[in-house]
C-alpha positions as CSV (number, residue, x, y, z in Angstrom):
1,M,18.5,-27.0,2.5
2,G,19.9,-30.1,0.8
3,A,23.0,-31.7,2.3
4,D,24.7,-31.8,-1.1
5,L,24.7,-28.0,-1.6
6,T,28.0,-26.2,-1.7
7,L,28.8,-23.3,0.6
8,T,28.5,-21.0,-2.4
9,E,25.1,-22.3,-3.4
10,R,23.9,-21.9,0.2
11,R,25.1,-18.3,0.2
12,V,23.1,-17.6,-2.9
13,L,19.9,-19.3,-1.6
14,E,20.2,-17.5,1.7
15,A,20.3,-14.2,-0.3
16,V,16.9,-14.8,-1.8
17,D,14.7,-12.3,0.1
18,E,11.2,-13.8,0.2
19,D,9.6,-10.7,1.6
20,E,11.2,-8.6,-1.1
21,L,10.0,-11.1,-3.7
22,V,6.4,-10.8,-2.6
23,E,6.6,-7.0,-2.4
24,T,7.9,-6.9,-6.0
25,L,5.1,-9.2,-7.2
26,V,2.5,-7.0,-5.6
27,E,4.0,-3.9,-7.2
28,L,4.1,-5.6,-10.6
29,V,0.5,-6.8,-10.5
30,R,-0.8,-3.3,-9.4
31,V,0.5,-1.9,-12.8
32,P,-2.2,-2.4,-15.4
33,S,0.3,-3.2,-18.1
34,V,-2.1,-4.4,-20.8
35,T,-0.4,-5.2,-24.1
36,G,0.4,-2.0,-26.1
37,T,-0.6,0.5,-23.4
38,D,1.4,3.3,-21.8
39,A,1.5,1.3,-18.5
40,E,3.3,-1.5,-20.3
41,A,6.0,0.9,-21.5
42,E,6.3,2.5,-18.0
43,L,6.7,-0.9,-16.4
44,Q,9.7,-1.6,-18.7
45,H,11.4,1.5,-17.4
46,T,10.8,0.2,-13.9
47,M,12.3,-3.1,-14.8
48,A,15.4,-1.3,-16.1
49,R,15.8,0.5,-12.8
50,W,15.4,-2.7,-10.8
51,Y,18.0,-4.4,-13.1
52,E,20.5,-1.6,-12.4
53,E,19.9,-1.8,-8.7
54,A,20.5,-5.6,-8.9
55,G,24.0,-4.9,-10.3
56,L,23.2,-5.7,-13.9
57,E,24.4,-3.8,-17.0
58,V,21.2,-2.6,-18.7
59,D,20.3,-2.2,-22.3
60,L,17.0,-0.2,-22.5
61,W,15.9,0.7,-26.0
62,S,12.9,1.9,-28.0
63,L,11.6,-0.7,-30.4
64,D,11.9,0.1,-34.1
65,L,8.3,-0.8,-34.8
66,E,8.4,0.0,-38.5
67,G,11.6,-1.9,-39.1
68,L,10.4,-4.9,-37.1
69,R,7.1,-5.1,-39.0
70,A,9.0,-5.1,-42.3
71,D,11.1,-8.1,-41.2
72,P,10.1,-11.2,-43.2
73,E,9.9,-13.2,-39.9
74,F,7.9,-10.7,-38.0
75,P,5.6,-12.7,-35.7
76,G,2.6,-10.4,-36.0
77,T,0.7,-8.4,-33.4
78,E,-3.0,-7.8,-32.5
79,A,-3.1,-4.9,-30.1
80,P,-2.7,-1.4,-31.3
81,R,0.8,-0.1,-30.5
82,L,2.5,3.3,-30.8
83,E,5.7,2.4,-28.9
84,G,7.4,-0.5,-27.1
85,Y,10.6,-1.0,-25.1
86,G,13.1,-3.8,-24.7
87,V,15.0,-4.3,-21.5
88,V,18.0,-6.7,-21.0
89,G,20.1,-6.9,-17.9
90,T,23.4,-8.7,-18.0
91,G,25.6,-9.8,-15.1
92,Q,29.3,-9.8,-14.5
93,G,31.7,-11.4,-16.9
94,E,32.5,-11.5,-20.5
95,G,31.2,-13.3,-23.5
96,R,27.8,-15.0,-24.3
97,P,25.6,-15.4,-21.2
98,G,25.5,-18.9,-19.9
99,L,21.8,-18.6,-18.8
100,V,19.0,-16.4,-19.9
101,L,15.9,-15.9,-17.7
102,Q,13.1,-14.3,-19.7
103,G,9.7,-13.0,-18.8
104,H,7.0,-10.8,-20.3
105,V,5.4,-7.8,-18.5
106,D,2.3,-7.4,-20.6
107,V,-1.1,-8.8,-19.6
108,V,-4.4,-9.3,-21.4
109,P,-7.4,-7.0,-20.8
110,V,-9.5,-7.7,-17.7
111,G,-12.8,-8.3,-19.6
112,D,-16.0,-7.8,-17.6
113,L,-15.1,-5.8,-14.5
114,A,-18.3,-7.1,-12.8
115,A,-16.8,-10.7,-12.8
116,W,-13.9,-9.6,-10.6
117,P,-14.0,-9.4,-6.8
118,P,-14.8,-5.9,-5.4
119,A,-11.2,-5.1,-4.9
120,G,-10.7,-5.1,-8.7
121,P,-8.3,-6.9,-11.1
122,Y,-5.2,-5.0,-10.1
123,S,-5.5,-5.1,-6.3
124,A,-2.9,-7.8,-5.8
125,R,-4.8,-8.9,-2.7
126,I,-3.3,-11.8,-0.8
127,V,-5.7,-14.4,0.7
128,D,-4.4,-17.5,2.6
129,G,-1.0,-17.3,0.9
130,T,-2.3,-16.8,-2.6
131,L,-2.0,-13.5,-4.6
132,H,-4.9,-12.6,-6.8
133,G,-5.0,-10.3,-9.8
134,R,-4.6,-9.8,-13.5
135,G,-1.1,-11.0,-14.4
136,A,-0.5,-12.8,-11.1
137,C,0.5,-16.1,-12.8
138,D,0.7,-15.0,-16.4
139,M,3.4,-14.1,-15.8
140,K,4.4,-11.5,-13.3
141,A,5.1,-14.1,-10.7
142,G,7.7,-15.5,-13.0
143,V,9.1,-12.0,-13.7
144,A,9.5,-11.4,-10.0
145,A,11.2,-14.7,-9.6
146,T,13.8,-13.9,-12.3
147,L,14.5,-10.5,-10.6
148,A,15.0,-12.3,-7.3
149,V,17.7,-14.5,-8.8
150,A,19.7,-11.5,-10.0
151,R,19.2,-9.8,-6.6
152,A,20.4,-12.9,-4.8
153,L,23.5,-13.3,-6.9
154,H,24.3,-9.6,-6.4
155,R,23.5,-9.5,-2.7
156,S,25.5,-12.7,-1.9
157,G,28.7,-11.3,-3.3
158,V,29.6,-14.4,-5.2
159,R,31.4,-14.3,-8.5
160,T,30.4,-16.3,-11.6
161,E,32.5,-17.6,-14.4
162,R,29.7,-17.0,-16.9
163,R,27.2,-14.3,-17.3
164,L,23.5,-14.2,-16.3
165,A,21.1,-12.3,-18.6
166,L,17.5,-11.2,-17.8
167,H,15.2,-10.4,-20.7
168,S,12.1,-8.4,-19.9
169,V,9.8,-8.3,-23.0
170,V,6.5,-6.8,-24.1
171,S,3.8,-8.0,-26.5
172,E,4.1,-11.7,-25.7
173,E,0.3,-11.9,-25.4
174,D,-0.3,-10.9,-29.0
175,G,2.6,-12.6,-30.9
176,G,6.0,-12.1,-29.3
177,L,7.1,-8.8,-30.7
178,G,9.3,-8.1,-27.6
179,A,11.1,-11.4,-27.7
180,F,11.6,-11.0,-31.5
181,A,13.0,-7.6,-31.1
182,T,15.3,-8.7,-28.3
183,L,16.8,-11.5,-30.4
184,R,17.1,-9.2,-33.4
185,R,19.1,-6.8,-31.3
186,G,21.6,-9.6,-30.7
187,H,20.8,-10.7,-27.2
188,H,21.4,-14.4,-26.9
189,G,22.6,-17.0,-24.5
190,D,23.6,-20.7,-24.1
191,V,20.2,-21.7,-22.7
192,A,17.1,-20.0,-21.5
193,V,14.3,-20.6,-18.9
194,I,11.0,-18.9,-19.2
195,P,9.0,-19.1,-15.9
196,E,5.6,-19.1,-17.4
197,P,3.0,-21.0,-15.2
198,T,3.7,-24.7,-15.5
199,S,2.1,-26.3,-12.5
200,G,5.4,-27.8,-11.4
201,R,6.2,-29.4,-14.7
202,L,9.0,-28.8,-17.1
203,V,7.4,-27.6,-20.3
204,T,9.8,-28.4,-23.2
205,A,7.4,-27.9,-26.1
206,N,4.6,-25.6,-27.1
207,A,1.9,-25.9,-29.7
208,G,1.6,-22.9,-32.0
209,A,-1.3,-20.6,-32.4
210,L,-2.5,-18.7,-35.5
211,T,-5.0,-15.9,-35.5
212,F,-7.6,-16.1,-38.2
213,R,-10.5,-14.0,-39.5
214,I,-13.4,-15.3,-41.5
215,D,-15.8,-13.0,-43.4
216,V,-19.2,-14.5,-44.4
217,R,-21.4,-12.5,-46.7
218,G,-25.2,-12.5,-46.6
219,R,-27.9,-10.4,-48.3
220,A,-29.6,-7.6,-46.4
221,A,-33.3,-7.3,-46.0
222,H,-35.9,-5.8,-43.6
223,G,-36.3,-8.1,-40.6
224,S,-40.1,-8.4,-41.3
225,T,-39.3,-9.9,-44.7
226,R,-36.3,-11.8,-43.7
227,L,-36.9,-14.5,-46.4
228,E,-36.1,-11.9,-49.0
229,G,-32.6,-11.8,-47.6
230,V,-29.9,-14.2,-46.4
231,S,-28.6,-13.9,-42.9
232,A,-24.8,-13.9,-42.7
233,F,-25.3,-15.2,-39.2
234,D,-27.2,-18.3,-40.5
235,A,-24.7,-18.7,-43.3
236,F,-21.9,-19.0,-40.8
237,W,-23.2,-22.2,-39.2
238,P,-21.8,-24.6,-41.9
239,V,-18.4,-22.9,-41.5
240,A,-18.5,-23.2,-37.7
241,A,-19.4,-27.0,-38.0
242,A,-16.5,-27.4,-40.4
243,L,-14.1,-25.8,-37.9
244,R,-15.2,-28.2,-35.2
245,E,-14.8,-31.2,-37.5
246,L,-11.3,-30.0,-38.5
247,E,-10.4,-29.6,-34.8
248,E,-11.5,-33.2,-34.1
249,R,-9.3,-34.6,-36.9
250,R,-6.3,-32.6,-35.9
251,N,-6.4,-33.9,-32.3
252,R,-6.8,-37.6,-33.1
253,D,-3.0,-38.4,-32.8
254,V,-1.1,-36.2,-30.5
255,D,2.4,-36.3,-29.0
256,P,2.6,-38.2,-25.6
257,L,4.2,-35.1,-24.1
258,F,0.7,-33.6,-23.9
259,G,-0.3,-36.2,-21.3
260,D,-3.8,-35.7,-20.2
261,T,-4.3,-32.4,-22.1
262,R,-7.7,-33.0,-23.7
263,L,-7.4,-30.6,-26.6
264,P,-3.8,-29.7,-27.5
265,Y,-4.6,-28.1,-30.9
266,A,-7.8,-26.2,-30.2
267,I,-9.6,-24.2,-32.9
268,S,-11.6,-21.5,-31.1
269,V,-13.8,-18.7,-32.4
270,G,-13.3,-15.8,-30.0
271,T,-15.2,-13.0,-31.6
272,V,-18.3,-12.8,-33.8
273,R,-19.6,-9.6,-35.1
274,S,-22.7,-9.4,-37.3
275,G,-25.3,-6.8,-38.3
276,D,-25.7,-3.1,-37.4
277,W,-29.5,-2.8,-36.9
278,A,-31.8,-5.1,-34.9
279,S,-34.6,-5.1,-37.5
280,S,-32.3,-5.8,-40.5
281,V,-31.1,-9.1,-41.9
282,P,-27.3,-8.9,-41.5
283,D,-25.3,-9.0,-44.7
284,L,-21.9,-9.6,-43.1
285,L,-20.5,-11.7,-40.2
286,T,-16.9,-11.5,-39.2
287,A,-15.5,-14.3,-36.9
288,G,-12.1,-14.0,-35.3
289,G,-10.3,-16.9,-33.6
290,R,-7.2,-18.9,-33.1
291,M,-6.0,-22.2,-34.5
292,G,-3.6,-24.5,-32.7
293,V,-0.5,-25.6,-34.7
294,R,0.8,-29.1,-34.2
295,L,4.3,-29.7,-32.9
296,G,6.7,-29.6,-35.8
297,E,4.0,-28.5,-38.2
298,D,4.8,-25.7,-40.7
299,P,2.3,-22.9,-39.9
300,A,1.6,-22.6,-43.7
301,D,0.3,-26.2,-43.6
302,A,-2.0,-25.4,-40.7
303,R,-3.4,-22.3,-42.5
304,D,-4.0,-24.4,-45.7
305,A,-5.9,-27.0,-43.6
306,L,-8.3,-24.4,-42.3
307,E,-8.8,-22.7,-45.6
308,V,-9.5,-26.1,-47.3
309,A,-12.1,-27.0,-44.6
310,V,-13.9,-23.7,-45.1
311,A,-13.8,-24.0,-48.9
312,E,-15.2,-27.6,-48.8
313,A,-18.0,-26.6,-46.4
314,S,-18.8,-23.6,-48.7
315,A,-18.9,-25.8,-51.8
316,A,-21.6,-28.0,-50.2
317,D,-23.8,-25.1,-49.2
318,P,-26.4,-23.6,-51.6
319,W,-25.6,-20.0,-50.6
320,L,-21.9,-20.2,-49.8
321,C,-21.0,-22.0,-53.0
322,D,-21.7,-18.8,-54.9
323,H,-20.7,-16.4,-52.0
324,P,-17.5,-18.1,-50.6
325,P,-16.2,-16.7,-47.2
326,S,-12.8,-15.1,-47.1
327,V,-10.2,-16.3,-44.7
328,T,-7.3,-14.0,-43.7
329,W,-4.6,-14.3,-41.0
330,P,-4.1,-11.1,-39.1
331,G,-2.6,-10.8,-35.6
332,G,-0.3,-13.1,-33.8
333,Q,1.2,-16.0,-35.7
334,F,2.9,-18.5,-33.3
335,A,4.8,-21.4,-34.7
336,S,5.2,-24.4,-32.4
337,G,8.5,-24.8,-30.6
338,R,10.4,-27.6,-28.9
339,L,13.6,-28.1,-26.8
340,P,15.7,-30.9,-28.4
341,R,14.9,-34.2,-26.7
342,D,17.2,-35.2,-23.8
343,H,18.8,-31.8,-23.7
344,G,21.0,-31.3,-20.7
345,L,19.0,-28.3,-19.5
346,I,16.1,-30.6,-18.5
347,G,18.3,-32.5,-16.1
348,E,19.9,-29.3,-14.7
349,V,16.5,-27.8,-13.8
350,A,15.1,-31.0,-12.5
351,G,18.3,-31.5,-10.4
352,A,17.9,-28.1,-8.9
353,V,14.3,-28.9,-7.9
354,E,15.3,-32.2,-6.3
355,A,18.3,-30.5,-4.5
356,L,15.8,-28.3,-2.7
357,G,13.6,-31.2,-1.6
358,G,11.1,-31.4,-4.4
359,A,10.1,-34.4,-6.5
360,R,11.6,-34.7,-9.9
361,P,9.3,-32.7,-12.2
362,L,7.5,-34.3,-15.1
363,E,8.3,-33.2,-18.7
364,A,5.3,-31.9,-20.6
365,A,4.1,-30.0,-23.6
366,A,1.7,-27.0,-23.5
367,P,-1.2,-26.3,-25.8
368,Y,-0.5,-22.6,-26.1
369,G,2.0,-20.6,-28.0
370,S,4.8,-18.7,-26.2
371,D,8.1,-17.0,-26.7
372,L,9.8,-20.4,-26.3
373,R,9.4,-21.0,-30.1
374,L,11.2,-17.7,-30.9
375,Y,14.1,-18.5,-28.6
376,V,14.5,-22.0,-29.9
377,G,13.6,-21.4,-33.6
378,Q,15.0,-17.9,-34.4
379,G,17.5,-17.5,-31.6
380,G,18.8,-21.0,-31.6
381,I,18.7,-21.0,-27.8
382,P,17.7,-24.3,-26.1
383,T,14.7,-23.2,-23.9
384,L,12.2,-24.6,-21.5
385,Q,9.5,-23.2,-19.3
386,Y,9.3,-23.7,-15.5
387,G,7.4,-21.3,-13.4
388,P,4.8,-20.7,-10.7
389,G,1.1,-21.0,-11.1
390,D,-1.5,-22.8,-13.2
391,V,-2.1,-21.6,-16.7
392,R,-5.8,-22.6,-16.5
393,L,-6.2,-19.6,-14.2
394,A,-4.6,-17.2,-16.6
395,H,-6.7,-14.7,-18.7
396,A,-9.6,-15.2,-16.2
397,P,-11.1,-13.2,-13.3
398,R,-9.9,-16.0,-11.0
399,E,-6.3,-15.5,-11.9
400,S,-4.0,-16.1,-8.9
401,V,-0.7,-17.7,-7.9
402,P,0.3,-19.4,-4.6
403,L,3.2,-17.4,-3.1
404,G,4.8,-20.6,-1.9
405,E,5.2,-21.6,-5.6
406,V,6.7,-18.2,-6.4
407,V,9.3,-18.6,-3.7
408,H,10.1,-22.2,-4.7
409,V,10.7,-21.2,-8.4
410,A,12.9,-18.3,-7.4
411,R,15.0,-20.5,-5.2
412,T,15.2,-23.2,-7.9
413,L,16.3,-20.7,-10.6
414,A,18.8,-19.2,-8.2
415,L,20.4,-22.6,-7.6
416,L,20.3,-23.3,-11.3
417,A,22.1,-20.0,-12.0
418,A,24.7,-20.6,-9.3
419,R,25.5,-24.1,-10.8
420,R,25.3,-23.2,-14.5
421,L,27.2,-20.0,-14.2
422,G,30.0,-21.4,-12.0
423,A,29.4,-19.3,-8.9
424,H,32.3,-19.2,-6.5
């Protein structure tokens, strides 16, 4: 431990149980808590129990889905959902929490099972100090680290002048419903840290992400006389080219915070569905995808840019000019988000890292949307991300997290909590 740590800080750090932390992460990863499923809801009840055991006062509630969807600022969802739960645990003391640690328990589907190792996506197998499985880094490692902080404060017996709050949320992967509901319920704090995977950096800004759908019409015909029809698949190509050109223009001038990120504002087509019979010319193609939102950009302006690009490409095409595609915006709608420049939280987290022997972390922006933008934009809570793992491994069969990073982040956040909350 660093020589400049107080006796109280040392007590808290000594109470971080590394074996318990790893066991918790294994248990978390073994729950297939895909967004919107029963397992997601069940895991929230487990989180509530763990919070209680860590000495926190717990608020566990069923989300009012109808009321939230009617809210003018509803962030959108993609996965079907019949229920959802919010969980907040608050530590000792009165008044507004001095620090919020937030994490989401939902994970994305596993995709092709054949692409995973034989043990499967939820095995939580540990190989050479690295834990593998769906949700390992995105972001159950971060969730386990936040719980370790609460457990350490409780186990150490220290008192704090200000309160700690842990927020466990659902539906982050498809828009941020859980974070939105938590803020709407009135749970706030002075600052927040979200331990999403950041590869050792302090992520102080996120690009946004908007889900789009483009319907392209064709004219059906028998496949043997395809020239009598117009393939919606072929008609989509000018639209696809326009999206690529728009992406190139929107990434010409980017914020230096993105560093060596090659494509901060990607436009990606993730699903393409066309035709219902192999020997028919398809008369409809539906493409679904996501569009990156620039830092500080109004999402409405981003939507307009894509709609104009599609309209211009259609106007120049012999078929599409008379049969223009439709563009709609279902699903998650992530605005961008940013911690105010030079906010004191940056130095506090960096100082905790350095006090534990680490190099001062670099400040960076991330190209993906996250709950950061809701905590900053709608909650008014200065927020950054600092967590274990590499986001490039998320949403993939190779998803994993080094256990050493999980322990390091847990200890860093425990020290941050002890300092920021006035532990004594």
